[in-house]
C-alpha positions as CSV (number, residue, x, y, z in Angstrom):
1,F,-8.3,-12.3,11.9
2,L,-4.8,-10.8,11.5
3,G,-2.6,-11.5,8.5
4,D,1.1,-11.9,8.0
5,V,3.6,-9.4,9.5
6,N,5.1,-7.2,6.8
7,V,8.4,-5.4,7.1
8,R,9.0,-2.5,4.7
9,A,12.0,-0.5,3.6
10,K,12.1,2.6,1.4
11,L,15.1,4.1,-0.4
12,Q,14.4,7.6,-1.7
13,A,16.4,8.2,-4.9
14,F,15.0,11.6,-5.9
15,N,13.6,14.4,-3.7
16,Q,11.0,16.9,-4.9
17,R,12.8,19.9,-3.5
18,I,15.9,19.1,-5.6
19,H,14.5,17.1,-8.6
20,G,10.9,18.4,-8.9
21,V,9.4,15.0,-8.1
22,S,10.1,12.4,-5.4
23,F,11.0,8.9,-6.5
24,A,11.7,5.9,-4.3
25,I,12.3,2.1,-4.5
26,M,10.4,0.1,-1.8
27,A,10.8,-3.4,-0.7
28,Q,8.6,-5.5,1.5
29,L,9.1,-8.9,3.2
30,G,6.0,-10.8,4.3
31,I,6.7,-13.0,7.3
32,P,4.2,-15.9,7.7
33,S,2.2,-15.2,10.9
34,G,-1.4,-15.4,9.6
35,N,-3.6,-18.4,8.9
36,E,-3.4,-19.5,5.3
37,N,-6.5,-21.7,5.7
38,T,-8.6,-18.7,6.4
39,F,-6.9,-16.6,3.7
40,N,-5.2,-14.3,6.2
41,G,-1.6,-15.1,5.3
42,E,0.8,-17.3,3.4
43,D,2.5,-20.5,4.5
44,T,5.9,-19.2,3.4
45,V,7.8,-15.9,3.0
46,S,6.5,-13.4,0.4
47,F,8.4,-10.5,-1.1
48,S,7.7,-7.4,-3.2
49,I,9.6,-4.6,-4.8
50,A,8.0,-1.4,-6.2
51,A,8.7,2.0,-7.6
52,A,7.0,5.0,-6.0
53,L,6.5,8.4,-7.6
54,S,5.0,11.4,-5.8
55,R,4.5,15.1,-6.1
56,Y,3.2,17.8,-3.7
57,F,1.2,20.7,-4.8
58,D,0.5,23.1,-1.9
59,R,-1.7,21.0,0.4
60,C,-2.2,18.0,-2.0
61,E,0.1,15.1,-2.7
62,F,-0.4,12.7,-5.6
63,A,1.3,9.3,-5.7
64,V,1.7,6.4,-8.0
65,N,3.3,3.0,-7.1
66,F,3.9,0.1,-9.4
67,G,5.6,-3.2,-8.5
68,Y,6.0,-6.9,-8.5
69,R,5.0,-9.3,-5.7
70,Y,6.4,-12.8,-5.3
71,L,3.8,-15.1,-3.8
72,P,4.1,-18.8,-3.5
73,E,1.6,-20.3,-6.0
74,T,-1.6,-21.6,-4.5
75,V,-4.5,-23.3,-6.1
76,F,-8.0,-23.0,-4.6
77,L,-10.9,-24.5,-6.5
78,A,-10.4,-23.1,-10.1
79,L,-8.3,-20.1,-9.0
80,T,-4.5,-20.0,-9.2
81,I,-2.9,-17.3,-7.0
82,G,0.8,-16.5,-7.3
83,H,3.2,-13.8,-8.6
84,E,1.5,-10.6,-9.5
85,L,2.0,-7.0,-10.6
86,F,0.4,-4.4,-8.4
87,Y,-0.4,-0.7,-8.5
88,N,-1.7,2.1,-6.3
89,V,-2.8,5.6,-7.3
90,G,-3.5,7.9,-4.4
91,V,-4.1,11.5,-3.2
92,S,-3.9,13.1,0.2
93,V,-5.1,16.5,1.2
94,A,-3.7,18.3,4.2
95,V,-6.8,19.7,5.8
96,V,-4.8,20.9,8.8
97,P,-1.1,20.9,7.7
98,K,1.2,18.6,9.8
99,T,-1.9,17.5,11.9
100,F,-4.7,16.0,9.8
101,D,-4.9,14.7,6.2
102,V,-7.8,13.1,4.2
103,L,-6.7,10.2,1.9
104,A,-8.1,8.3,-1.1
105,E,-6.4,5.4,-3.0
106,L,-7.3,3.2,-5.9
107,H,-5.3,-0.1,-5.8
108,G,-5.2,-3.4,-7.6
109,S,-3.2,-6.3,-8.9
110,I,-2.8,-8.3,-12.1
111,G,-2.3,-12.0,-11.4
112,L,0.5,-13.6,-13.4
113,S,-0.2,-17.2,-12.4
114,G,-3.0,-19.2,-14.1
115,G,-3.6,-16.6,-16.8
116,V,-4.7,-13.0,-16.5
117,D,-8.5,-12.5,-16.0
118,R,-10.9,-10.6,-13.8
119,V,-10.8,-13.3,-11.0
120,N,-7.1,-12.9,-10.3
121,S,-6.9,-9.1,-11.1
122,P,-9.0,-7.3,-8.4
123,M,-9.3,-3.6,-7.8
124,G,-10.3,-1.7,-4.6
125,L,-10.9,1.8,-3.4
126,L,-9.8,3.1,0.1
127,A,-10.6,6.3,1.9
128,G,-9.5,7.5,5.3
129,I,-7.7,10.0,7.4
130,R,-4.1,10.4,8.6
131,V,-3.3,12.1,11.9
132,F,0.1,13.3,13.0
133,P,-0.1,13.4,16.8
134,M,3.4,14.9,17.2
135,G,2.7,17.8,14.9
136,N,5.2,16.5,12.3
137,R,5.6,13.5,9.9
138,A,7.6,11.3,12.4
139,L,4.5,9.5,13.7
140,A,1.3,9.0,11.7
141,I,-1.9,7.1,12.4
142,H,-4.0,6.1,9.4
143,L,-7.6,5.0,9.8
144,G,-10.1,4.2,7.0
145,A,-12.2,1.9,5.1
146,G,-12.5,0.5,1.6
147,I,-14.6,-1.5,-0.9
148,G,-13.9,-3.7,-3.8
149,V,-14.4,-2.1,-7.2
150,I,-13.6,-5.0,-9.5
151,G,-14.4,-8.4,-7.9
152,G,-11.7,-11.0,-7.6
153,Y,-9.8,-12.8,-4.9
154,G,-9.1,-10.5,-2.0
155,S,-11.6,-7.9,-3.2
156,P,-13.8,-7.3,-0.2
157,G,-17.3,-6.0,0.2
158,F,-15.9,-3.9,3.0
159,R,-12.4,-3.5,4.5
160,G,-11.2,-1.4,7.5
161,F,-7.7,-0.5,8.3
162,L,-5.6,1.0,11.1
163,N,-1.9,1.7,10.5
164,L,0.8,3.2,12.7
165,V,3.8,4.6,10.8
166,W,6.9,5.7,12.6
167,N,9.7,7.4,10.6
168,P,11.9,9.5,13.0
169,A,14.1,10.8,10.1
170,T,11.2,12.9,8.9
171,G,10.4,14.5,12.3
172,K,12.4,17.7,11.8
173,R,12.0,18.1,8.0
174,T,9.3,19.5,5.9
175,R,7.6,17.5,3.2
176,D,9.8,15.8,0.7
């Protein structure tokens, strides 16, 4: 049911208020805790690194992420899964600023193991909401759902998500 535990870190190199756009480098460590036999995790550690670019316009934020994910190579039937490039393009709209946002994201990956084709290069679409229960960006709750757009491994007919994001450093600041 639940997958691997992921620990993420983000280093913001540029800030929109100073540089006109926000840019960050993000890293993620996947710790094996899911069940590889049911495709809910890996049997070893995974790692990714990505670049993130974003820009706010009044109540809208646009973001693009692009990165590389190290995954141990796995063969299942005729599918080889391993290292991949991944991307996310998203938008959020502050319906009620510092309280309630609406989100949409197109995401996908390009498999680098076993040749690039549709089977190992899925794409999906997510939509949801983000609530800031403390009235600032220090604590956020994300809730939503998604579908597969281009079929491939990991591309679901339906997917639901619930995320809790805590970042106390942003509690007293305005948007970056």
